[in-house]
VOPAGU-2260 file (C-alpha; in pm, 1 decimal, decimal comma):
REM VOPAGU-2260
SITE   aa  ch    i         X         Y         Z
SITE  MET   A    0      -8,3      -9,7       4,8
SITE  THR   A    1     161,4     335,3    -128,3
SITE  GLU   A    2     244,0     580,2     146,3
SITE  VAL   A    3      14,9     868,9      30,5
SITE  LEU   A    4    -300,2     532,0      88,4
SITE  GLU   A    5    -124,8     531,6     427,4
SITE  ASN   A    6    -135,6     884,5     521,4
SITE  ALA   A    7    -514,1     898,4     374,8
SITE  LYS   A    8    -590,9     679,6     614,4
SITE  LEU   A    9    -453,4     834,9     938,4
SITE  ASP   A   10    -705,9    1119,4     836,0
SITE  LEU   A   11   -1039,2     880,3     758,3
SITE  ASP   A   12   -1166,7     942,8    1104,2
SITE  LYS   A   13   -1129,9    1291,3    1054,5
SITE  ASN   A   14   -1287,3    1389,7     736,7
SITE  GLY   A   15   -1481,1    1060,5     676,9
SITE  TYR   A   16   -1315,3    1015,4     344,8
SITE  LEU   A   17   -1015,2     936,1     135,8
SITE  ASP   A   18    -830,9    1254,7     128,5
SITE  ILE   A   19    -614,3    1229,9    -207,2
SITE  ASP   A   20    -584,7    1436,9    -473,7
SITE  ILE   A   21    -686,4    1322,2    -802,4
SITE  ASP   A   22    -570,1    1476,4   -1151,5
SITE  PRO   A   23    -758,4    1770,4   -1225,6
SITE  THR   A   24    -779,9    1617,8   -1596,6
SITE  LEU   A   25    -895,7    1287,6   -1527,2
SITE  ASP   A   26   -1234,3    1167,6   -1683,4
SITE  LEU   A   27   -1374,5    1002,3   -1418,5
SITE  VAL   A   28   -1718,6     896,0   -1546,7
SITE  PRO   A   29   -1477,5     592,7   -1760,3
SITE  GLU   A   30   -1268,6     545,9   -1503,8
SITE  ILE   A   31   -1501,6     428,2   -1254,4
SITE  ASN   A   32   -1674,6     235,0   -1466,7
SITE  LYS   A   33   -1346,5      73,6   -1594,8
SITE  LEU   A   34   -1313,7      -6,4   -1175,1
SITE  LYS   A   35   -1668,7    -152,5   -1189,4
SITE  LYS   A   36   -1567,7    -429,6   -1413,3
SITE  GLU   A   37   -1239,2    -473,6   -1263,0
SITE  LYS   A   38   -1408,2    -516,0    -937,3
SITE  ASN   A   39   -1724,9    -656,2   -1034,1
SITE  ALA   A   40   -1872,4    -363,8    -786,1
SITE  ILE   A   41   -2202,9    -207,2    -819,0
SITE  ILE   A   42   -2297,7     129,3    -791,8
SITE  LEU   A   43   -2688,8     167,2    -593,0
SITE  ALA   A   44   -2788,6     525,6    -521,8
SITE  HIS   A   45   -3011,1     729,5    -381,0
SITE  TYR   A   46   -3209,0     945,7    -588,6
SITE  TYR   A   47   -3096,5    1256,3    -336,7
SITE  GLN   A   48   -2740,8    1241,6    -481,5
SITE  GLU   A   49   -2556,7    1465,0    -737,4
SITE  SER   A   50   -2683,3    1402,9   -1065,3
SITE  GLU   A   51   -2372,2    1344,9   -1219,8
SITE  ILE   A   52   -2351,0    1041,4    -947,7
SITE  GLN   A   53   -2701,0     899,9   -1035,2
SITE  ASP   A   54   -2547,5     912,0   -1411,0
SITE  VAL   A   55   -2291,1     715,5   -1322,2
SITE  ALA   A   56   -2465,1     476,3   -1061,8
SITE  ASP   A   57   -2601,9     100,6   -1175,0
SITE  TYR   A   58   -2901,0     153,0    -955,9
SITE  ILE   A   59   -3120,1     434,0    -879,3
SITE  GLY   A   60   -3417,0     430,0    -613,6
SITE  ASP   A   61   -3557,1     491,6    -244,9
SITE  SER   A   62   -3490,7     284,3       1,2
SITE  LEU   A   63   -3654,7      16,5     -32,9
SITE  GLY   A   64   -3578,7     -14,3    -381,3
SITE  LEU   A   65   -3213,5      50,8    -272,3
SITE  SER   A   66   -3278,1    -240,8      43,0
SITE  GLN   A   67   -3374,6    -529,8    -232,0
SITE  LYS   A   68   -3106,2    -437,1    -443,0
SITE  ALA   A   69   -2852,9    -521,0    -227,1
SITE  GLU   A   70   -2990,8    -806,3     -93,9
SITE  SER   A   71   -3002,3    -983,0    -453,1
SITE  THR   A   72   -2680,7    -830,2    -600,3
SITE  ASP   A   73   -2359,8   -1113,5    -720,4
SITE  ALA   A   74   -2119,2    -853,2    -677,6
SITE  ASP   A   75   -1862,9    -852,5    -473,5
SITE  ILE   A   76   -1846,7    -498,5    -379,8
SITE  ILE   A   77   -2119,3    -274,3    -306,6
SITE  VAL   A   78   -2036,7     141,9    -336,7
SITE  PHE   A   79   -2347,7     318,3    -148,0
SITE  ALA   A   80   -2403,9     670,8    -265,2
SITE  GLY   A   81   -2605,3     738,3      30,1
SITE  VAL   A   82   -2598,3     769,9     299,7
SITE  HIS   A   83   -2465,9     579,2     624,3
SITE  PHE   A   84   -2787,9     421,1     748,3
SITE  MET   A   85   -2816,5     259,9     398,7
SITE  ALA   A   86   -2505,3     150,0     351,9
SITE  GLU   A   87   -2526,8     -53,3     707,3
SITE  THR   A   88   -2835,2    -171,0     554,7
SITE  ALA   A   89   -2688,5    -313,8     284,2
SITE  LYS   A   90   -2430,4    -453,1     516,4
SITE  MET   A   91   -2676,0    -671,4     696,8
SITE  LEU   A   92   -2863,9    -792,2     363,8
SITE  ASN   A   93   -2528,6    -918,7     228,1
SITE  PRO   A   94   -2297,3    -976,7     473,2
SITE  THR   A   95   -2033,1   -1141,2     278,2
SITE  LYS   A   96   -1992,9    -868,5      51,7
SITE  LYS   A   97   -1751,2    -578,9      87,3
SITE  VAL   A   98   -1972,6    -246,5     119,3
SITE  VAL   A   99   -1777,6     101,7      71,4
SITE  LEU   A  100   -1948,2     443,5     145,9
SITE  PRO   A  101   -1733,3     717,4     -57,2
SITE  ASP   A  102   -1799,5     937,1     283,8
SITE  LEU   A  103   -1855,7     770,2     636,5
SITE  LYS   A  104   -2003,6    1099,2     752,7
SITE  ALA   A  105   -2276,1    1145,3     528,5
SITE  GLY   A  106   -2482,7    1065,2     874,1
SITE  CYS   A  107   -2868,2    1145,8     867,4
SITE  SER   A  108   -3052,0    1395,4    1035,8
SITE  LEU   A  109   -3358,4    1187,4    1130,7
SITE  ALA   A  110   -3137,9     878,9    1236,8
SITE  ASP   A  111   -2948,3    1052,2    1431,5
SITE  SER   A  112   -3263,6    1235,2    1611,0
SITE  CYS   A  113   -3297,5     839,5    1798,3
SITE  PRO   A  114   -3023,4     719,4    1964,8
SITE  ALA   A  115   -3064,0     376,9    2025,9
SITE  PRO   A  116   -2968,5     420,0    2442,1
SITE  LEU   A  117   -3252,7     636,9    2473,4
SITE  PHE   A  118   -3505,5     439,5    2294,2
SITE  LYS   A  119   -3442,5     113,7    2450,7
SITE  LYS   A  120   -3548,9     319,0    2776,9
SITE  PHE   A  121   -3886,3     468,9    2558,3
SITE  LYS   A  122   -3924,2     112,8    2464,8
SITE  GLU   A  123   -3935,1     -30,6    2768,4
SITE  LYS   A  124   -4257,7     164,9    2859,3
SITE  TYR   A  125   -4481,6     -47,3    2621,9
SITE  PRO   A  126   -4324,8    -382,2    2691,8
SITE  ASP   A  127   -4651,3    -497,7    2453,0
SITE  HIS   A  128   -4627,3    -278,9    2194,3
SITE  VAL   A  129   -4464,5    -395,7    1850,6
SITE  VAL   A  130   -4198,2    -119,7    1742,6
SITE  VAL   A  131   -4190,3      -4,5    1393,6
SITE  SER   A  132   -3885,2     198,2    1275,1
SITE  TYR   A  133   -3866,0     383,7     960,5
SITE  ILE   A  134   -3547,6     214,6     785,1
SITE  ASN   A  135   -3392,2     619,8     822,5
SITE  CYS   A  136   -3240,2     452,7    1152,8
SITE  THR   A  137   -2923,9     341,2    1259,7
SITE  ALA   A  138   -2794,8     -44,7    1249,3
SITE  GLU   A  139   -2818,3     -28,0    1658,4
SITE  LEU   A  140   -3168,0      88,7    1648,7
SITE  LYS   A  141   -3244,7    -194,0    1380,4
SITE  THR   A  142   -3133,3    -439,9    1634,5
SITE  LEU   A  143   -3425,6    -288,0    1851,4
SITE  THR   A  144   -3702,7    -320,6    1568,0
SITE  ASP   A  145   -3942,7    -591,2    1528,4
SITE  ILE   A  146   -4047,3    -451,6    1180,2
SITE  CYS   A  147   -3847,9    -199,4     955,7
SITE  CYS   A  148   -4024,8      55,0     679,2
SITE  THR   A  149   -3967,9     260,5     399,4
SITE  SER   A  150   -4235,9     569,4     294,6
SITE  SER   A  151   -4304,7     319,1       9,6
SITE  ASN   A  152   -4425,2      42,2     234,8
SITE  ALA   A  153   -4491,3     179,6     561,0
SITE  GLU   A  154   -4911,9     163,0     506,3
SITE  ALA   A  155   -4870,5    -155,1     426,1
SITE  ILE   A  156   -4642,7    -275,8     714,2
SITE  ILE   A  157   -4892,0     -99,0     993,9
SITE  ASN   A  158   -5174,3    -241,2     804,7
SITE  SER   A  159   -5002,1    -603,7     827,3
SITE  ILE   A  160   -5005,0    -563,4    1230,4
SITE  PRO   A  161   -5309,4    -728,5    1444,7
SITE  LYS   A  162   -5518,2    -405,0    1523,4
SITE  ASP   A  163   -5489,1    -529,6    1902,3
SITE  LYS   A  164   -5153,6    -469,7    1933,3
SITE  GLY   A  165   -5024,0    -168,8    2013,0
SITE  ILE   A  166   -4738,4      27,8    1819,7
SITE  ILE   A  167   -4475,2     208,3    1874,4
SITE  PHE   A  168   -4318,7     394,5    1561,7
SITE  ALA   A  169   -3968,3     584,2    1533,5
SITE  PRO   A  170   -3822,7     783,2    1445,4
SITE  ASP   A  171   -4035,0     993,3    1203,2
SITE  LYS   A  172   -4300,7    1203,5    1402,0
SITE  ASN   A  173   -4421,2    1332,7    1056,1
SITE  LEU   A  174   -4405,8     989,6     855,0
SITE  GLY   A  175   -4572,0     877,2    1198,9
SITE  ALA   A  176   -4875,2    1084,9    1165,2
SITE  TYR   A  177   -4937,0    1109,4     821,4
SITE  LEU   A  178   -4962,9     687,1     850,4
SITE  VAL   A  179   -5214,5     721,7    1185,3
SITE  LYS   A  180   -5420,2     942,6     959,1
SITE  LYS   A  181   -5391,0     724,9     688,0
SITE  THR   A  182   -5427,2     395,4     865,6
SITE  GLY   A  183   -5658,8     510,0    1199,8
SITE  ARG   A  184   -5431,3     364,9    1353,9
SITE  ASP   A  185   -5335,9     523,8    1765,4
SITE  MET   A  186   -4931,9     465,1    1725,6
SITE  VAL   A  187   -4711,3     597,2    1998,7
SITE  LEU   A  188   -4490,1     809,7    1871,7
SITE  TRP   A  189   -4100,0     892,1    1888,9
SITE  ASN   A  190   -4021,9    1261,3    1846,2
SITE  GLY   A  191   -3794,7    1279,9    1578,1
SITE  ALA   A  192   -3748,3    1430,6    1234,8
SITE  CYS   A  193   -3583,8    1473,1     914,6
SITE  MET   A  194   -3448,4    1849,4     884,0
SITE  VAL   A  195   -3464,7    1840,9     524,5
SITE  HIS   A  196   -3821,5    1779,0     529,3
SITE  GLU   A  197   -3892,9    2063,2     801,8
SITE  ILE   A  198   -3765,2    2352,4     614,4
SITE  PHE   A  199   -4040,8    2430,2     402,8
SITE  SER   A  200   -4227,9    2709,4     398,3
SITE  HIS   A  201   -4603,0    2683,3     411,0
SITE  GLU   A  202   -4611,0    3086,9     268,7
SITE  LYS   A  203   -4354,3    3023,5      13,9
SITE  ILE   A  204   -4547,3    2729,5    -144,5
SITE  THR   A  205   -4855,5    2891,1    -154,0
SITE  LYS   A  206   -4799,7    3160,8    -337,9
SITE  LEU   A  207   -4595,6    2949,6    -573,3
SITE  ILE   A  208   -4949,6    2752,4    -580,6
SITE  HIS   A  209   -5115,8    3065,5    -677,5
SITE  ARG   A  210   -4810,7    3169,6    -922,9
SITE  PHE   A  211   -4861,6    2812,7   -1083,9
SITE  PRO   A  212   -5253,2    2716,0   -1111,5
SITE  GLU   A  213   -5180,8    2455,0   -1337,9
SITE  ALA   A  214   -4921,3    2289,3   -1111,5
SITE  LYS   A  215   -4956,1    1967,2    -925,4
SITE  PHE   A  216   -4848,5    2031,4    -546,7
SITE  ILE   A  217   -4675,8    1714,3    -464,8
SITE  ALA   A  218   -4486,7    1587,3    -154,2
SITE  HIS   A  219   -4282,8    1333,2      58,7
SITE  PRO   A  220   -4447,5    1198,9     406,3
SITE  GLU   A  221   -4225,6    1321,7     635,3
SITE  CYS   A  222   -4282,1    1704,5     543,8
SITE  GLU   A  223   -4472,9    1862,3     826,8
SITE  ALA   A  224   -4870,1    1781,0     858,7
SITE  HIS   A  225   -4960,2    2181,5     718,9
SITE  ILE   A  226   -4750,7    2101,3     407,3
SITE  LEU   A  227   -4911,1    1749,8     343,4
SITE  GLU   A  228   -5251,4    1895,3     367,4
SITE  LEU   A  229   -5171,9    2177,4      54,3
SITE  ALA   A  230   -5070,7    1873,1    -134,3
SITE  ASP   A  231   -5222,2    1692,2    -467,7
SITE  PHE   A  232   -5019,9    1390,0    -409,2
SITE  ILE   A  233   -4830,1    1271,0     -92,7
SITE  GLY   A  234   -4567,3     936,3    -154,8
SITE  SER   A  235   -4236,0     816,9    -164,6
SITE  THR   A  236   -3986,1     940,9    -349,0
SITE  THR   A  237   -4053,1     709,8    -645,0
SITE  GLN   A  238   -4402,8     749,8    -642,6
SITE  LEU   A  239   -4352,6    1086,9    -639,0
SITE  LEU   A  240   -4117,5    1054,7    -988,8
SITE  LYS   A  241   -4384,5     770,1   -1099,5
SITE  TYR   A  242   -4704,5    1045,0   -1039,3
SITE  THR   A  243   -4518,7    1313,3   -1238,4
SITE  GLN   A  244   -4476,6    1060,2   -1532,4
SITE  ASN   A  245   -4824,0     895,0   -1547,4
SITE  ASN   A  246   -5030,9    1221,6   -1432,3
SITE  ALA   A  247   -5124,5    1465,8   -1765,2
SITE  ALA   A  248   -5025,1    1803,9   -1583,9
SITE  THR   A  249   -4721,4    1978,0   -1711,1
SITE  ALA   A  250   -4620,1    2124,8   -1420,8
SITE  PHE   A  251   -4519,1    2025,7   -1059,9
SITE  ILE   A  252   -4421,1    2174,6    -760,9
SITE  VAL   A  253   -4222,9    1922,6    -586,2
SITE  ALA   A  254   -4156,4    1901,4    -162,4
SITE  THR   A  255   -3855,5    1632,6    -130,1
SITE  GLU   A  256   -3504,5    1658,2    -122,2
SITE  SER   A  257   -3397,7    1874,6    -487,4
SITE  GLY   A  258   -3179,5    1566,8    -621,0
SITE  ILE   A  259   -3452,6    1400,3    -712,5
SITE  LEU   A  260   -3531,6    1623,6    -974,1
SITE  HIS   A  261   -3327,8    1527,3   -1180,1
SITE  GLN   A  262   -3455,0    1225,6   -1274,8
SITE  MET   A  263   -3805,2    1349,1   -1317,4
SITE  GLU   A  264   -3678,1    1594,9   -1557,6
SITE  LEU   A  265   -3496,0    1282,8   -1757,0
SITE  ALA   A  266   -3819,7    1097,0   -1762,6
SITE  SER   A  267   -4040,7    1367,8   -1846,6
SITE  PRO   A  268   -3811,4    1648,1   -2030,9
SITE  ASP   A  269   -4128,7    1817,1   -2159,8
SITE  LYS   A  270   -4260,2    1906,2   -1766,1
SITE  MET   A  271   -4163,5    2118,6   -1561,1
SITE  PHE   A  272   -4037,6    2102,6   -1215,2
SITE  ILE   A  273   -4004,1    2352,0    -936,6
SITE  PRO   A  274   -3875,5    2283,4    -597,0
SITE  ALA   A  275   -4072,9    2374,6    -328,2
SITE  PRO   A  276   -3914,5    2668,3    -195,3
SITE  PRO   A  277   -3801,9    2609,8     199,9
SITE  ASN   A  278   -3809,5    2868,1     502,8
SITE  ASN   A  279   -3466,2    2956,3     460,5
SITE  THR   A  280   -3230,6    3262,7     346,2
SITE  CYS   A  281   -3003,6    3002,9      90,7
SITE  ALA   A  282   -3362,7    2912,7     -88,8
SITE  CYS   A  283   -3215,6    2567,9     -97,4
SITE  ASN   A  284   -3350,8    2197,2     -18,6
SITE  ASP   A  285   -3001,2    1977,4     -47,4
SITE  CYS   A  286   -2960,5    1776,7     216,8
SITE  PRO   A  287   -2630,2    1794,4     341,1
SITE  HIS   A  288   -2531,7    1478,6     415,8
SITE  MET   A  289   -2611,8    1325,9     102,2
SITE  LYS   A  290   -2443,6    1623,8     -99,7
SITE  ARG   A  291   -2118,2    1508,3     114,3
SITE  ASN   A  292   -2040,8    1230,9    -164,7
SITE  THR   A  293   -1855,8    1357,1    -478,9
SITE  MET   A  294   -1737,0    1196,0    -829,4
SITE  GLU   A  295   -1398,2    1229,8    -636,9
SITE  LYS   A  296   -1476,8    1076,3    -354,5
SITE  LEU   A  297   -1722,8     783,1    -519,9
SITE  TYR   A  298   -1367,6     703,6    -769,6
SITE  LEU   A  299   -1157,8     735,4    -484,3
SITE  SER   A  300   -1323,0     465,3    -270,7
SITE  MET   A  301   -1387,6     190,4    -542,7
SITE  LYS   A  302    -999,1     197,4    -641,8
SITE  TYR   A  303    -893,2     179,9    -257,1
SITE  GLU   A  304   -1208,2       9,0    -169,7
SITE  LEU   A  305   -1236,4     222,4     171,2
SITE  PRO   A  306   -1411,1     392,4     381,7
SITE  GLU   A  307   -1601,9       2,2     400,4
SITE  ILE   A  308   -1875,8     -42,0     704,9
SITE  ILE   A  309   -1772,4    -265,0     937,6
SITE  LEU   A  310   -2039,1    -401,0    1135,8
SITE  GLU   A  311   -2052,3    -645,5    1450,1
SITE  ASP   A  312   -2155,4    -938,9    1408,5
SITE  TRP   A  313   -2455,0    -952,3    1684,3
SITE  VAL   A  314   -2591,3    -658,7    1541,2
SITE  ILE   A  315   -2603,2    -735,4    1190,8
SITE  GLU   A  316   -2796,1   -1120,6    1288,6
SITE  LYS   A  317   -3054,6    -933,9    1509,1
SITE  GLY   A  318   -3053,7    -568,6    1284,9
SITE  ARG   A  319   -3153,6    -810,7     971,0
SITE  LYS   A  320   -3500,9    -959,1    1109,0
SITE  CYS   A  321   -3631,4    -645,1    1109,6
SITE  ILE   A  322   -3562,0    -579,3     788,2
SITE  ASP   A  323   -3606,8    -923,8     640,0
SITE  ALA   A  324   -4012,4    -906,7     759,3
SITE  MET   A  325   -4013,5    -606,5     606,1
SITE  LEU   A  326   -3891,1    -750,6     257,2
SITE  ASP   A  327   -4135,4   -1052,1     353,8
SITE  ILE   A  328   -4449,8    -797,8     402,9
SITE  SER   A  329   -4361,3    -619,3      55,2
SITE  GLU   A  330   -4323,1    -889,0     -94,9
SITE  LYS   A  331   -4675,1    -969,1     -76,5
SITE  ALA   A  332   -4803,5    -670,5     -96,5
SITE  GLY   A  333   -4671,8    -633,8    -430,9
SITE  PHE   A  334   -4374,4    -414,5    -431,4
SITE  LYS   A  335   -4095,5    -446,1    -619,4
SITE  ALA   A  336   -3734,1    -214,1    -708,5
């Protein structure tokens, strides 16, 4: 291993990624495609990644689709262009594979809002309840969970639980409140939220709707209730994408992380997509964690197979059970990647 790499590895804890200079004239797309073939690697990317990363990925999807692909792949290396909990989920589902994440500090505000030790004490107050955790949570929280869910299959997961059983839903209070309304179940909600989906401005969106009366306003269920009340359609990132493809409208105001607009524009180039305005001064609704991944970091992570996701065996064994339960229910309900 070169001295450069040794020095870069020393900085991993500080930076979260390999800090190695790359020739600025290097065309990264063919280099990344070359590495995929040489190493039998697959790049899984979330819709919220930068457009360049989406374009070079082998599969682009939401959390459910990414989980299904991670489980079924026969690649030797899974390169996860997403955030930390997604790469952890991939490792749980395919523990014999090497899983790398371009930047280890690509975290998640929602996952951070529910520390496993605190949730364990919270769970002890409701010993007879079934714990359903949104997949946007840490590996440790998954070990305390009975069934995982994503925004795509959450309603089906809740409806699969006997009505006489109490339910704890973690960590997203907004998705939980939406599910209470949709299913009629009286669930105990953990008080967590996604920083991106809580910054949308009701006032600015209302003005935008009046400015573009022909546009459909669509939103992710992680948004707050007063935003969802304005929506013509509510769904996961994949469901939002499909809605824009199938709906006759030619304009859409989109309340979720702006990365999804790239796929919407590719699928429907004749339609207009307007990012819903947030209540901040920069007028942006990007996830800073998702955007920590770059093409340069992606290339280096593939070349040196670092940073690698390492989980203890007990975490994989115990945490996977709730994911397997989710995938089983999803398959029976017809959810396919």
